[in-house]
C-alpha positions as CSV (number, residue, x, y, z in Angstrom):
1,M,261.8,-37.2,66.5
2,G,262.5,-33.4,66.8
3,K,261.1,-30.6,64.8
4,K,262.3,-29.9,61.3
5,V,262.3,-26.7,59.4
6,V,259.7,-26.5,56.6
7,V,261.0,-24.1,53.9
8,L,258.3,-22.9,51.6
9,P,259.2,-21.0,48.4
10,C,256.7,-18.8,46.6
11,S,255.1,-20.2,43.5
12,G,256.3,-17.3,41.4
13,I,255.5,-19.2,38.2
14,G,256.9,-17.2,35.2
15,K,259.1,-15.1,37.4
16,A,262.9,-15.5,37.5
17,Y,263.1,-14.7,41.3
18,G,260.4,-17.3,42.0
19,E,262.4,-19.9,40.1
20,I,265.6,-18.9,41.9
21,G,263.8,-19.2,45.3
22,R,262.6,-22.7,44.4
23,Q,266.0,-23.8,43.1
24,A,267.6,-22.5,46.4
25,V,265.1,-24.5,48.5
26,Y,265.8,-27.6,46.5
27,D,269.5,-27.1,46.9
28,L,269.0,-26.6,50.7
29,A,266.6,-29.6,51.2
30,E,268.5,-32.0,49.0
31,D,272.2,-31.1,49.5
32,L,272.9,-28.7,52.3
33,K,270.4,-29.7,55.1
34,P,268.5,-32.8,54.1
35,E,268.3,-34.1,57.7
36,D,266.8,-30.8,59.0
37,V,264.7,-29.4,56.1
38,K,261.4,-30.4,54.5
39,T,259.6,-28.5,51.7
40,A,256.3,-28.6,50.1
41,C,254.4,-27.0,47.2
42,L,252.9,-23.8,48.5
43,A,249.7,-24.5,46.4
44,R,249.0,-27.5,48.6
45,L,248.9,-25.3,51.6
46,M,246.7,-22.8,49.8
47,I,244.1,-25.5,49.0
48,D,244.0,-26.7,52.6
49,D,245.8,-30.0,52.1
50,P,245.6,-31.6,55.5
51,E,249.0,-33.2,55.3
52,T,250.7,-30.0,54.3
53,K,248.9,-27.9,56.9
54,A,249.9,-30.4,59.6
55,M,253.5,-30.3,58.5
56,V,253.5,-26.5,58.6
57,K,251.7,-26.4,62.0
58,D,254.1,-28.9,63.7
59,N,257.4,-27.6,62.6
60,F,259.4,-24.4,62.2
61,V,258.7,-22.5,59.0
62,I,260.9,-20.3,56.8
63,T,259.3,-18.7,53.7
64,V,261.2,-17.6,50.6
65,D,259.4,-15.0,48.5
66,G,260.4,-13.8,45.0
67,C,259.0,-10.3,45.4
68,G,257.5,-7.9,47.9
69,M,254.0,-9.4,47.7
70,D,255.2,-12.0,50.2
71,C,252.7,-14.6,49.0
72,A,254.5,-17.5,50.7
73,R,254.6,-15.7,54.1
74,K,251.0,-14.5,53.8
75,N,249.7,-17.9,52.9
76,V,251.5,-19.5,55.9
77,E,250.0,-16.9,58.1
78,A,246.5,-17.4,56.6
79,A,246.9,-21.1,57.5
80,G,247.3,-20.0,61.1
81,K,251.0,-20.3,61.6
82,Q,253.5,-17.5,62.3
83,V,256.6,-17.9,60.2
84,D,259.9,-18.2,62.1
85,S,261.8,-16.4,59.4
86,S,261.1,-15.0,56.0
87,L,263.5,-14.1,53.2
88,R,263.2,-12.4,49.8
89,V,265.1,-13.4,46.7
90,V,265.5,-9.8,45.7
91,E,267.5,-9.1,48.8
92,A,270.1,-11.7,47.7
93,F,270.1,-10.2,44.2
94,K,270.7,-6.7,45.7
95,K,274.0,-8.0,47.2
96,H,275.0,-9.8,44.0
97,R,273.8,-7.6,41.1
98,D,276.4,-9.2,38.8
99,L,274.4,-12.5,39.0
100,K,271.5,-11.6,36.8
101,P,269.5,-14.6,35.7
102,Q,269.3,-15.1,31.9
103,G,265.6,-15.7,31.9
104,V,262.7,-17.6,33.5
105,L,263.0,-20.8,31.6
106,E,266.7,-20.9,31.7
107,L,268.4,-19.2,34.6
108,G,271.8,-19.7,33.2
109,E,275.0,-20.0,35.3
110,P,274.5,-16.6,37.0
111,G,271.0,-17.5,38.1
112,F,272.1,-20.8,39.5
113,K,275.0,-19.2,41.3
114,L,272.5,-16.7,42.9
115,A,270.3,-19.7,43.9
116,H,273.2,-21.4,45.6
117,I,274.2,-18.2,47.5
118,L,270.6,-18.0,48.6
119,A,270.6,-21.7,49.6
120,E,273.7,-21.0,51.8
121,R,272.0,-18.0,53.4
122,L,268.9,-20.2,54.0
123,S,271.2,-22.9,55.6
124,E,272.4,-20.2,58.1
125,E,268.8,-19.3,58.8
126,V,267.8,-22.9,59.4
127,D,270.6,-23.1,62.0
128,C,269.3,-20.0,63.7
129,V,265.7,-21.1,63.7
130,M,266.5,-24.6,65.1
131,K,268.3,-23.0,68.1
132,K,265.1,-21.4,69.2
């Protein structure tokens, strides 16, 4: 069995961009690239969960961060793995400023559209990473 791409979104609890990142990763893993992509809760990596650490270590990794703090990327690197790619939700928003999420608890149609656009961008990134 070949390597998969582990896509880890930031936790970003209480932040619209964090929620958009998570929704994009779910869209990617469940609908766009289910055969190529796995995901996990970033907190499991942060608490040194052996299964999550092994999954990250043994596969390609893309992180999705909601803000410039890059918590997902930094936590993967702290676990001893260099990320193969890292994206920020805010970069997708800059290209689609008309898709402002309604709020954190309810993204609304614009927020979900932005999540899907990000999922499609992630799908392209998965293809690039897997060609390495």
